[in-house]
DOTILO-463353 format. One record per residue (C-alpha): residue number from 1; residue in three letters; chain; x, y, z. Coordinates in pm, 1 decimal. Layout:
<recs>
+-----+-----+-------+----------+----------+----------+
!   n ! res ! chain !        X !        Y !        Z !
+-----+-----+-------+----------+----------+----------+
! NUM ! ala !     A !        X !        Y !        Z !
...
+-----+-----+-------+----------+----------+----------+
</recs>
This chain:
<recs>
+-----+-----+-------+----------+----------+----------+
!   n ! res ! chain !        X !        Y !        Z !
+-----+-----+-------+----------+----------+----------+
!   1 ! unk !     A !   1736.1 !  -8323.5 !   8542.9 !
!   2 ! unk !     A !   1864.0 !  -8478.8 !   8221.3 !
!   3 ! unk !     A !   1681.6 !  -8478.3 !   7887.3 !
!   4 ! unk !     A !   1542.9 !  -8829.9 !   7923.8 !
!   5 ! unk !     A !   1380.3 !  -8739.6 !   8254.6 !
!   6 ! unk !     A !   1227.5 !  -8428.8 !   8098.0 !
!   7 ! unk !     A !   1093.3 !  -8635.5 !   7806.8 !
!   8 ! unk !     A !    928.5 !  -8867.9 !   8058.9 !
!   9 ! unk !     A !    769.5 !  -8574.3 !   8239.9 !
!  10 ! unk !     A !    638.0 !  -8445.5 !   7907.3 !
!  11 ! unk !     A !    486.1 !  -8782.1 !   7821.9 !
!  12 ! unk !     A !    334.4 !  -8806.0 !   8169.6 !
!  13 ! unk !     A !    181.2 !  -8459.2 !   8137.1 !
!  14 ! unk !     A !    -14.0 !  -8577.6 !   7833.1 !
!  15 ! unk !     A !   -119.3 !  -8905.5 !   7995.4 !
!  16 ! unk !     A !   -223.2 !  -8720.2 !   8312.2 !
!  17 ! unk !     A !   -413.0 !  -8464.1 !   8101.2 !
!  18 ! unk !     A !   -219.0 !  -8187.3 !   8275.5 !
!  19 ! unk !     A !   -224.2 !  -7898.6 !   8028.9 !
!  20 ! unk !     A !    -54.1 !  -7652.4 !   8265.9 !
!  21 ! unk !     A !    238.4 !  -7891.0 !   8317.8 !
!  22 ! unk !     A !    264.4 !  -7968.7 !   7945.1 !
!  23 ! unk !     A !    282.3 !  -7601.4 !   7848.5 !
!  24 ! unk !     A !    532.9 !  -7530.0 !   8126.9 !
!  25 ! unk !     A !    755.2 !  -7811.6 !   7998.3 !
!  26 ! unk !     A !    722.7 !  -7690.1 !   7638.8 !
!  27 ! unk !     A !    843.3 !  -7345.2 !   7744.7 !
!  28 ! unk !     A !   1121.6 !  -7503.9 !   7949.4 !
!  29 ! unk !     A !   1236.1 !  -7687.4 !   7636.3 !
!  30 ! unk !     A !   1256.3 !  -7353.2 !   7454.3 !
!  31 ! unk !     A !   1442.2 !  -7181.6 !   7736.8 !
!  32 ! unk !     A !   1694.3 !  -7463.7 !   7767.4 !
!  33 ! unk !     A !   1735.0 !  -7486.8 !   7388.2 !
!  34 ! unk !     A !   1656.4 !  -7856.0 !   7383.8 !
!  35 ! unk !     A !   1630.2 !  -8051.9 !   7058.9 !
!  36 ! unk !     A !   1268.3 !  -7969.7 !   6979.7 !
!  37 ! unk !     A !   1218.0 !  -8255.9 !   6736.9 !
!  38 ! unk !     A !   1317.6 !  -8498.6 !   7011.3 !
!  39 ! unk !     A !   1096.5 !  -8308.7 !   7254.6 !
!  40 ! unk !     A !    800.0 !  -8377.2 !   7029.7 !
!  41 ! unk !     A !    878.5 !  -8735.2 !   6936.0 !
!  42 ! unk !     A !   1026.4 !  -8869.3 !   7264.3 !
!  43 ! unk !     A !    829.3 !  -8643.7 !   7497.9 !
!  44 ! unk !     A !    483.3 !  -8527.2 !   7400.5 !
!  45 ! unk !     A !    453.0 !  -8774.9 !   7112.6 !
!  46 ! unk !     A !    524.0 !  -9066.3 !   7344.4 !
!  47 ! unk !     A !    250.9 !  -8932.9 !   7570.7 !
!  48 ! unk !     A !    -14.4 !  -8927.0 !   7299.5 !
!  49 ! unk !     A !     81.9 !  -9280.2 !   7196.4 !
!  50 ! unk !     A !     26.5 !  -9393.0 !   7554.9 !
!  51 ! unk !     A !   -311.9 !  -9217.6 !   7554.2 !
!  52 ! unk !     A !   -400.0 !  -9420.0 !   7245.7 !
!  53 ! unk !     A !   -294.8 !  -9740.1 !   7420.1 !
!  54 ! unk !     A !   -510.8 !  -9653.6 !   7721.8 !
!  55 ! unk !     A !   -804.5 !  -9598.6 !   7485.0 !
!  56 ! unk !     A !   -740.3 !  -9938.3 !   7327.3 !
!  57 ! unk !     A !   -731.1 ! -10099.1 !   7672.3 !
!  58 ! unk !     A !  -1060.9 !  -9939.3 !   7772.6 !
!  59 ! unk !     A !   -899.0 !  -9733.4 !   8049.2 !
!  60 ! unk !     A !   -955.0 !  -9402.3 !   7870.1 !
!  61 ! unk !     A !  -1278.5 !  -9289.3 !   7709.1 !
!  62 ! unk !     A !  -1369.6 !  -9025.2 !   7453.1 !
!  63 ! unk !     A !  -1326.0 !  -8716.1 !   7677.0 !
!  64 ! unk !     A !   -977.4 !  -8828.5 !   7786.2 !
!  65 ! unk !     A !   -880.2 !  -8913.6 !   7430.1 !
!  66 ! unk !     A !   -984.4 !  -8571.5 !   7303.1 !
!  67 ! unk !     A !   -826.8 !  -8389.0 !   7595.5 !
!  68 ! unk !     A !   -493.3 !  -8564.7 !   7551.6 !
!  69 ! unk !     A !   -482.9 !  -8486.0 !   7181.8 !
!  70 ! unk !     A !   -574.5 !  -8121.2 !   7237.3 !
!  71 ! unk !     A !   -308.5 !  -8075.5 !   7506.3 !
!  72 ! unk !     A !    -53.0 !  -8234.0 !   7274.0 !
!  73 ! unk !     A !   -149.6 !  -7989.7 !   6998.6 !
!  74 ! unk !     A !   -119.4 !  -7688.8 !   7229.3 !
!  75 ! unk !     A !    223.5 !  -7799.4 !   7349.7 !
!  76 ! unk !     A !    344.6 !  -7841.9 !   6992.3 !
!  77 ! unk !     A !    199.9 !  -7499.4 !   6905.0 !
!  78 ! unk !     A !    434.2 !  -7348.8 !   7166.2 !
!  79 ! unk !     A !    732.4 !  -7510.3 !   6992.2 !
!  80 ! unk !     A !    631.1 !  -7449.9 !   6630.5 !
!  81 ! unk !     A !    757.7 !  -7089.1 !   6583.3 !
!  82 ! unk !     A !   1106.2 !  -7185.4 !   6702.7 !
!  83 ! unk !     A !   1105.3 !  -7498.2 !   6486.2 !
!  84 ! unk !     A !   1013.2 !  -7294.1 !   6180.0 !
!  85 ! unk !     A !   1265.9 !  -7018.4 !   6245.1 !
!  86 ! unk !     A !   1545.0 !  -7272.2 !   6293.0 !
!  87 ! unk !     A !   1455.1 !  -7452.7 !   5972.1 !
!  88 ! unk !     A !   1407.8 !  -7781.8 !   6154.4 !
!  89 ! unk !     A !   1035.7 !  -7831.7 !   6116.9 !
!  90 ! unk !     A !    891.2 !  -8154.9 !   6245.5 !
!  91 ! unk !     A !    887.6 !  -8419.6 !   5979.0 !
!  92 ! unk !     A !    531.2 !  -8483.5 !   5872.9 !
!  93 ! unk !     A !    390.4 !  -8833.8 !   5896.3 !
!  94 ! unk !     A !    190.6 !  -8758.6 !   5579.9 !
!  95 ! unk !     A !    -83.5 !  -8533.6 !   5447.9 !
!  96 ! unk !     A !   -446.0 !  -8633.0 !   5498.0 !
!  97 ! unk !     A !   -763.0 !  -8480.0 !   5353.8 !
!  98 ! unk !     A !  -1077.2 !  -8535.5 !   5561.9 !
!  99 ! unk !     A !  -1439.2 !  -8462.1 !   5476.0 !
! 100 ! unk !     A !  -1790.3 !  -8569.9 !   5565.1 !
! 101 ! unk !     A !  -1954.6 !  -8656.6 !   5236.2 !
! 102 ! unk !     A !  -2234.5 !  -8463.2 !   5064.8 !
! 103 ! unk !     A !  -2572.2 !  -8504.2 !   5234.7 !
! 104 ! unk !     A !  -2430.7 !  -8559.5 !   5583.2 !
! 105 ! unk !     A !  -2362.1 !  -8283.7 !   5837.2 !
! 106 ! unk !     A !  -2217.2 !  -8499.2 !   6116.8 !
! 107 ! unk !     A !  -1874.0 !  -8374.7 !   6221.6 !
! 108 ! unk !     A !  -1784.3 !  -8489.7 !   6573.7 !
! 109 ! unk !     A !  -1619.1 !  -8817.9 !   6475.9 !
! 110 ! unk !     A !  -1426.0 !  -8658.8 !   6190.5 !
! 111 ! unk !     A !  -1307.7 !  -8376.3 !   6414.7 !
! 112 ! unk !     A !  -1175.8 !  -8625.6 !   6669.3 !
! 113 ! unk !     A !   -992.5 !  -8813.8 !   6394.6 !
! 114 ! unk !     A !   -840.8 !  -8488.5 !   6266.2 !
! 115 ! unk !     A !   -719.7 !  -8395.6 !   6614.6 !
! 116 ! unk !     A !   -562.8 !  -8736.5 !   6674.0 !
! 117 ! unk !     A !   -394.8 !  -8738.9 !   6332.6 !
! 118 ! unk !     A !   -243.4 !  -8395.3 !   6393.7 !
! 119 ! unk !     A !   -123.0 !  -8502.7 !   6736.0 !
! 120 ! unk !     A !     53.6 !  -8794.7 !   6569.6 !
! 121 ! unk !     A !    237.3 !  -8575.3 !   6319.9 !
! 122 ! unk !     A !      5.4 !  -8574.3 !   6019.0 !
! 123 ! unk !     A !    -80.9 !  -8263.1 !   5824.3 !
! 124 ! unk !     A !   -459.8 !  -8250.4 !   5804.2 !
! 125 ! unk !     A !   -688.3 !  -8061.7 !   5568.4 !
! 126 ! unk !     A !  -1043.4 !  -8075.1 !   5704.6 !
! 127 ! unk !     A !  -1303.2 !  -7971.2 !   5447.8 !
! 128 ! unk !     A !  -1588.5 !  -7996.6 !   5696.7 !
! 129 ! unk !     A !  -1929.0 !  -8152.8 !   5630.5 !
! 130 ! unk !     A !  -2166.1 !  -8197.0 !   5337.3 !
! 131 ! unk !     A !  -1879.2 !  -8192.1 !   5085.7 !
! 132 ! unk !     A !  -1930.7 !  -8298.2 !   4724.1 !
! 133 ! unk !     A !  -1717.2 !  -8585.5 !   4596.0 !
! 134 ! unk !     A !  -1590.7 !  -8366.8 !   4312.0 !
! 135 ! unk !     A !  -1458.2 !  -8106.9 !   4557.6 !
! 136 ! unk !     A !  -1287.0 !  -8373.2 !   4767.3 !
! 137 ! unk !     A !  -1102.9 !  -8503.7 !   4462.9 !
! 138 ! unk !     A !  -1008.4 !  -8157.1 !   4335.7 !
! 139 ! unk !     A !   -866.6 !  -8047.8 !   4670.4 !
! 140 ! unk !     A !   -680.6 !  -8377.7 !   4707.0 !
! 141 ! unk !     A !   -515.8 !  -8321.1 !   4369.4 !
! 142 ! unk !     A !   -428.9 !  -7956.4 !   4430.2 !
! 143 ! unk !     A !   -297.1 !  -8017.2 !   4781.7 !
! 144 ! unk !     A !   -109.4 !  -8331.9 !   4676.8 !
! 145 ! unk !     A !   -233.5 !  -8530.9 !   4976.2 !
! 146 ! unk !     A !   -137.1 !  -8888.1 !   5055.4 !
! 147 ! unk !     A !   -463.5 !  -9006.9 !   5205.4 !
! 148 ! unk !     A !   -827.8 !  -8913.7 !   5145.7 !
! 149 ! unk !     A !  -1056.9 !  -8988.4 !   5438.8 !
! 150 ! unk !     A !  -1432.8 !  -8978.1 !   5373.4 !
! 151 ! unk !     A !  -1683.2 !  -9003.2 !   5656.8 !
! 152 ! unk !     A !  -2057.0 !  -9060.1 !   5677.7 !
! 153 ! unk !     A !  -2296.9 !  -9153.2 !   5955.4 !
! 154 ! unk !     A !  -2591.9 !  -9209.9 !   5724.0 !
! 155 ! unk !     A !  -2663.0 !  -9517.6 !   5514.1 !
! 156 ! unk !     A !  -2837.3 !  -9289.1 !   5264.7 !
! 157 ! unk !     A !  -2511.9 !  -9107.1 !   5182.3 !
! 158 ! unk !     A !  -2277.1 !  -9403.6 !   5168.0 !
! 159 ! unk !     A !  -2302.0 !  -9416.9 !   4789.0 !
! 160 ! unk !     A !  -2140.6 !  -9075.3 !   4778.5 !
! 161 ! unk !     A !  -1832.8 !  -9223.6 !   4946.1 !
! 162 ! unk !     A !  -1805.6 !  -9465.2 !   4656.0 !
! 163 ! unk !     A !  -1838.5 !  -9173.2 !   4414.6 !
! 164 ! unk !     A !  -1503.5 !  -9035.2 !   4534.7 !
! 165 ! unk !     A !  -1328.5 !  -9349.9 !   4417.8 !
! 166 ! unk !     A !  -1524.6 !  -9358.4 !   4092.5 !
! 167 ! unk !     A !  -1410.7 !  -9004.6 !   4008.8 !
! 168 ! unk !     A !  -1049.1 !  -9094.0 !   4084.9 !
! 169 ! unk !     A !  -1079.3 !  -9394.6 !   3855.1 !
! 170 ! unk !     A !  -1236.1 !  -9185.8 !   3579.4 !
! 171 ! unk !     A !   -943.0 !  -8945.4 !   3601.1 !
! 172 ! unk !     A !   -697.5 !  -9237.5 !   3598.2 !
! 173 ! unk !     A !   -542.4 !  -9119.4 !   3925.4 !
! 174 ! unk !     A !   -682.8 !  -9377.7 !   4165.8 !
! 175 ! unk !     A !   -335.2 !  -9508.0 !   4245.9 !
! 176 ! unk !     A !   -215.8 !  -9160.0 !   4346.6 !
! 177 ! unk !     A !   -409.3 !  -9170.3 !   4672.7 !
! 178 ! unk !     A !   -501.2 !  -9402.3 !   4954.7 !
! 179 ! unk !     A !   -873.8 !  -9371.9 !   5026.7 !
! 180 ! unk !     A !  -1015.9 !  -9462.8 !   5365.4 !
! 181 ! unk !     A !  -1373.6 !  -9457.9 !   5490.2 !
! 182 ! unk !     A !  -1519.5 !  -9386.7 !   5832.8 !
! 183 ! unk !     A !  -1859.1 !  -9374.8 !   5997.8 !
! 184 ! unk !     A !  -2099.2 !  -9601.3 !   6183.0 !
! 185 ! unk !     A !  -2251.5 !  -9778.9 !   5878.5 !
! 186 ! unk !     A !  -1917.0 !  -9854.6 !   5713.2 !
! 187 ! unk !     A !  -1806.6 ! -10218.3 !   5707.2 !
! 188 ! unk !     A !  -1518.7 ! -10411.7 !   5557.9 !
! 189 ! unk !     A !  -1763.1 ! -10545.3 !   5300.1 !
! 190 ! unk !     A !  -1847.2 ! -10191.5 !   5188.2 !
! 191 ! unk !     A !  -1479.6 ! -10101.1 !   5170.1 !
! 192 ! unk !     A !  -1412.8 ! -10406.9 !   4956.2 !
! 193 ! unk !     A !  -1708.0 ! -10332.1 !   4728.7 !
! 194 ! unk !     A !  -1585.8 !  -9976.6 !   4672.1 !
! 195 ! unk !     A !  -1220.2 ! -10081.4 !   4633.4 !
! 196 ! unk !     A !  -1118.4 !  -9844.2 !   4912.1 !
! 197 ! unk !     A !   -797.6 !  -9896.4 !   5107.2 !
! 198 ! unk !     A !   -943.2 !  -9943.5 !   5453.7 !
! 199 ! unk !     A !  -1169.1 !  -9817.2 !   5729.0 !
! 200 ! unk !     A !  -1140.8 !  -9757.2 !   6100.9 !
! 201 ! unk !     A !  -1397.0 !  -9780.7 !   6379.9 !
! 202 ! unk !     A !  -1250.5 !  -9503.1 !   6595.4 !
! 203 ! unk !     A !   -989.3 !  -9226.3 !   6604.1 !
! 204 ! unk !     A !   -705.8 !  -9440.5 !   6741.6 !
! 205 ! unk !     A !   -763.7 !  -9705.0 !   6473.8 !
! 206 ! unk !     A !   -770.0 !  -9426.1 !   6213.6 !
! 207 ! unk !     A !   -420.8 !  -9318.5 !   6317.0 !
! 208 ! unk !     A !   -293.8 !  -9676.3 !   6301.4 !
! 209 ! unk !     A !   -451.2 !  -9721.9 !   5959.4 !
! 210 ! unk !     A !   -306.5 !  -9397.7 !   5825.1 !
! 211 ! unk !     A !     40.9 !  -9490.9 !   5949.2 !
! 212 ! unk !     A !     14.0 !  -9836.7 !   5793.3 !
! 213 ! unk !     A !    -74.4 !  -9685.0 !   5454.9 !
! 214 ! unk !     A !    219.2 !  -9444.3 !   5445.2 !
+-----+-----+-------+----------+----------+----------+
</recs>
C-alpha cells in the first residue's frame, strides 16, 4: 500500500469515527517512518476537515463532531513525541486563547471549540469559565496569542465581553490581537458595537473564522 492509500485510510478512520483504526494507522506511520507532517495534514487532518463538512451539511451532529475531533487528537498524540524528537514539529495554525467571561460558568460550547481548533492545528490556551476580562488580557499578552476568543451564554454577562476590548484599547494594544466572540446571545450587531473581529455560531464556523483571521 502506498502513502496516498494510507493517507486515505487515515482520513476515513476519522470520518468513520473508528478510533481503533486511527490509532493503529498512527502507529503504522511510526513503524514505517512515514513523513509525520504529511500524515497529519494529508491523512488525519483531511479526515477532520471532512467531518466539518459533514457537520455543515447536516449529516453529522454534535456527538459525531466531538468524537471525530477527539479521535484526531488522540492520533496526533501518538505522533507527537516522534515529531518533537526529530525537530519537525507540526506547524501551528496559530495560538488562540479561549475563556468564558466573568459571571458565566457555561463551558460545553467553549470546550467543543477548543477541541476542534486543536484538531485543526491551532495551539489553544483554555482559561476555563468565569474569567475576569483583566486576566484574559494579561494571559493573552504574556502568551503572545494571535486570537482571543470570549464566550458567554448569558445576556447579563455580555458587557464583560466588551470589557476585554476596552482594556486592550486602554493599553493601546488592540491591534495586537484578533478578538472573537461566541455564545447564544451574540449577534453580528453586538460584534460591530464592540468593535470585535467576528463571531461564530458553532465550532466548525469558529475554526473557519480563526483560519480567516490568521
